[in-house]
N, C-alpha and C positions, 0 to 999 in steps of 0.2 A: 369754433373760433374760440383762441386762446384768451385765458384770462388777462386782465391788465390790472396793472396797480392804481393806488387811487384811493377814494374814502374808502374806510372801514363796510362792510356789508351790513344794512341796515336789518336786523334780524326781523322786523317787522313785515319785511316785503315781501319775504318767501309765502309765507300765508296769503298775501292778496293777491299773488302770482299763480296759488294753488286755484285760489277762488276765480278768477280772469279767466284762468284754461279751464277750469269746470264747466264756466259757464258756455266758453265757447264750444268743447266739447258736447254739452248739452243739447244748443243749439243746430246741431248737425253742420256746422261750418268747419274748415278744415284749421286745423291749430297748425298757425305759424308764429314765427318769433314777430313778425310785422305787425299782426293782428294784437299780439300780447302786448306790445309796445303802445299801438295806439290806444288797447283800452284802460292800459295800467300808467299811461303819461310817463313811461320808464323808458330811457334809450335801450337799443338792443345792446349794447356792449353788457351794462346790468344782468341782462336776462343770463346771456352768457357764461358772465360769471360763477352764477349759482348754477345752471343747467347746460350740460352741453349739447343738448338735441331737445326737440319736442317731445320724442319719444319715451326720454329719461322724465320730462317734466309730465309726460302723461301718467307715467308710470307712480310717480310719486303723488297724483292726484288720487289715482285708484287705491294705492296702499292706504293713502291716509283715512279713506272712508269704508276700505273691507280689511282690514289686518285684523286678524281672532284676537288678539290681546289673549287674557286669560282663558277666555271662552265661557261660559254657562257652567254653572254649579248648581243641578237641580236636585240632586241627589240619589240619580241614577242616571246610566250611561243612556236608556231611551230617552228619557227628557232631556240630557246635554244633545243629544243627536240631534232630537226634533226643533230643539231650540237654535242651535248652529244653522240647520237646513233654514230657519225662518228667516235669520240674519240674511243667509247668502242669498235667499230670494228676494228678500226687500232692497236688498243693496244693488243684486245685479239689475232689478227694475229701475236704477236711475241710470239715466240716459248719459251721463257724462263718465259714469262707470263701464258702461256697455261701449259705448264709443272709444274711450281711452284704452282698456283693452284691445279692442281689435287693432289700433297704432299701436300698441306695446307689442303683439303679437307679430304685427308685420314686419317693426324695425328692431325685432329683438336683438339682431347681432350688431347693433351701435353701440359706441362706447357709452356707458354711464348707464344701459340698460340690464341692469341684473334683476331679471324678471325673479328667479329661484329665491334670491338671499332677501330680495325685499317684499316679494308678495307669497311665497309658496311657504317659505320657510317659517313665519310667523304663526301662520293657518297651521302647518303642520306639528309645530309647538304645543299649540292650542288642542290639536285633536292627542296628541302624544299623552297630554296632561287629563285630558276625558279618560283615556285608556288604563293609564296608571289610576287613577281613583275608581274604576269598575273593577281593576284587578284584584286592587285591597278590598273590597267590599263582597269579591268573589262571585260578582255578577257573570265573569267571563274570564276563561284562562288565559295564564298569560304569553307573550311569545305571539300577539297579535300585531302585526305588518301596519304599524300607524300611515305608513305611506299609501297603503293601498286603499284604508280606511278614508283617507284624504280624497285620494282619486275618486271612489265610489261614491261622496257626498258632490262632488263640487262637477263630476262629469255631466251629469243627469242637468244640473242646473245650469252651464254651460250651453248645453245642447239648446234646451229652452231660449235662450238670448239671442244661440245663431239662428234658429227658426221660431220667429215671431209670429207666425200664426198659428201656434200651438194654443190650446186652451192656459190659460191662465193657472199656475200652480198652489192650488187653494190648501189650508192647513191638513185637510183631512187628508189627501194624498201624500202631502211630509211624511203626518204620523205614520203611511203606512209603509213611505220609502224608509223612515227611521227603523219600521220593523225589519225588512227586509235587511237593508245591515246587518241588523243583530242576526239574524240567523244566518248570514253569511260568516259571523265573527265565529259559528259554534253556539251560539246563546238563542233559543227559541224563546223569545219572551211572551210575558203574558198578552190577555187581549187587553184591546186599546179600550177606552170607555166607552158605552155603548152606543152615544150620541154621534160618535167618528160615522158618515155615511159610509164611510168606504170598509170599513169594518163591519157595518151588520148586511152591507150589500154583500160581502164574503160569507160571514156566516150563515145568513138566509138562504145564498147560494148553495152550501155547504149540506143545511138541513132539508132543502127540499132535493138535491140530489141524492141525497142518505136516504132520503123516504120513497123519492118515486124514478129513479134513475136519470140520466141524460135526456132520454128522448121524450120523458112522459112529463118532462119539467119547462115550463115555458118563463119567458123573462115577467110577464105579468105575476105568476107566483109569485115571484123573486122577490116584483117589487112591492106586491102586498106584506110580505111577512116582512120585507126590511123596512118600511114606509119608507122607502124613497121610490121617485118617479122612474119609470121606463125609461124616459129622455135623459134622465141624470144617469141612471145607470149605463146606458149605452156610452154618454158621453167620458164617463172614467174606464168602463170594462169592454166595450162592444157588446157583443152578440152573446148570447148563451155558451157556445163554443168556446171562446174568448175567456171567459168568466171559467168554465170547466177546466183550460189551461192552466187558469190561475191557480186553482186548487190544485192540481195534478203537480204544479212546479212547487207547490207551498209542502205538497208531502216528500216530493224529492229532498229539498231542503231541509225538511226534519228530520228525515233519516241519517242525513250527511251531519247533523247537528247529534243525535244520538250516538252517531258513531264514534264522530270527537270525544263525546262522555265517555264512554267505554275504553277508550284507548287512554284517558285520562286515567281513569283507574287502573291501566295494566290489566287488563282480565282478555285472557284467551281460551277457546275451545267452547264446552260444555257451558262454563261456568259466564264466558262473554256473552255468549247464545242466549241464554236465560234472561241474564241482566237484561241485554238490547230491548228482547221481546216483553219484559216487563216495564220498562222504561217508555217503548213504544204505548203498549197496551194503556197505560193511564194518560197517555195524553188523548190517545182516539178517545179514551172515554169521556173528556170534558171539552174535546175542542171540535165543534161543529164542521170547519172545514175539512178536518182530517177526514170525519165521519163521510164527507161528500167525495171524499177523493177516495176512498175507500171502495165505494160503491162506481165511481166514475172509472177505476184501474180496468174493470170487467170489459167494459166498452171503450177502453181511451185507445185500440187501433182504431177505431171510426173517427174520435175526437181528433187526433193529430198523427197519425198511421208513419209521420217521419220520424217519430222522436221513439226512443227506446220506452219498451213496455215499462210500468211502473215495478212489475215484479220480476224483471231483469235488473234492474239498478238492487230492489231491495235484496236480492238473492247476492248479488255483489258484494253488500255492505255485511251481509250475514257471513258469507265464505271468507272476507277479509278479517271479522272477527273472531271467527275458528282458526285461523293461522295453520299451524302444521299440529297444535294441540290437540289430538285425539284420545288423550287419557278419560276415561270413564265410559266412553262408547262401547258396542259389541264388539268384537273382534269381528274384522274382515270390513266394518263399516267405513265409507269413505267420506272426507268432508265433504264431498259434491253432495253424496247420496242422503248427508246427515242435514245439510243447510237446506236442500229441495225438500226434503219431507218437513222439515222446520216450519218453512214458506207457504206450503201448501195448507198445512193445518192452521196456521194462523191468518191466510186469507179466507179460509172455509170459515173462521171464527167471525172475521170482520162482516162476511157479505153476509153470514146467516145469524147475525144477531138482533134481528126485528125491533130494533130501536133500542135495546136494553144494553147500553153502550157505556154503562156504571157497572154492569157485571165483568165487563170484558177482562180486568185483571185479574179477578179470582177465576176466572174460568182459565184464562194463561197457567195461571197455578195449577188449578187442578188437573190439567190434561197436562203439564211438563213430565211426567212419568211415562204417560202415556206416548208421549212422542216419540219420546227414547228409544221404546219397545218396539214401535212400528214402522223399526227401520229394518 
């Protein structure tokens, strides 16, 4: 309905109109101009002069409560992402926001419903600012796709809004999820505070799997080490097989992150493989989840036969690191033969470490010359 000439718009009416719309949405009632007129005592023409339709008003309500602004500045990208996730979770729990989003998505083609400019752009700008600060602190390499980061953050939370029967997202899960996003950006972050239950569970699972293997490890053992009840572990991760999959995925993500680091140093050939192995060894030496994954790799075909074997993925990473640079290798050596021998030696060291993980970097250094001569 076109706007009419008349008295100037009262600036105080728009916030009151948003508040009335939010109340109607939160009640689960249908947002109509008639309902708004009755609740505010203002005629329909005055409402149409501000918003062309109820979807545009719902978008204004959501944006007013959900826009990112400048975003948090905690001093680390991990802290910023975790704080952003908490704010999104708390905001999406507001029934006015969840109902308003549903209306906006359904009516997004109507005039005045500019979903991207009104809602997405402010959050994307906030994420971009976090990424720039993180690059300046040398936390992550430059060139990160901020749009992808935004979608990674928002997607799972929106899914929980659409599936209300799912368990609530607690702070421990959000910390774990922020770490997963960081790993996807090529940055393997430090461990979370030990009081984070999800991290304690994963660390405990890694330690138990490293010590006993998959079949000899029980949920009770993990529970006792993590000091988290079995029921809580099942609620977060399911059974021991699912926990094993999480650790194997974590290892895969770690190797992808190390590969990005080596690429950033412009290394190829023997030098690239050597640095990649030393980088990996230093992480395996201190990260219980990687230690558990190293033991699980031997049994991975029983854990999830549909996925490529971890050694296959690691071999691909090593092969890409070599590239076409075979300088420094004996005549007749192929890149495939070299990387296969390197991986076999590395896998042998990690499976025969007997708990002495702190010695792994030194062993890799000592055996490096031997690795080249065994081809």
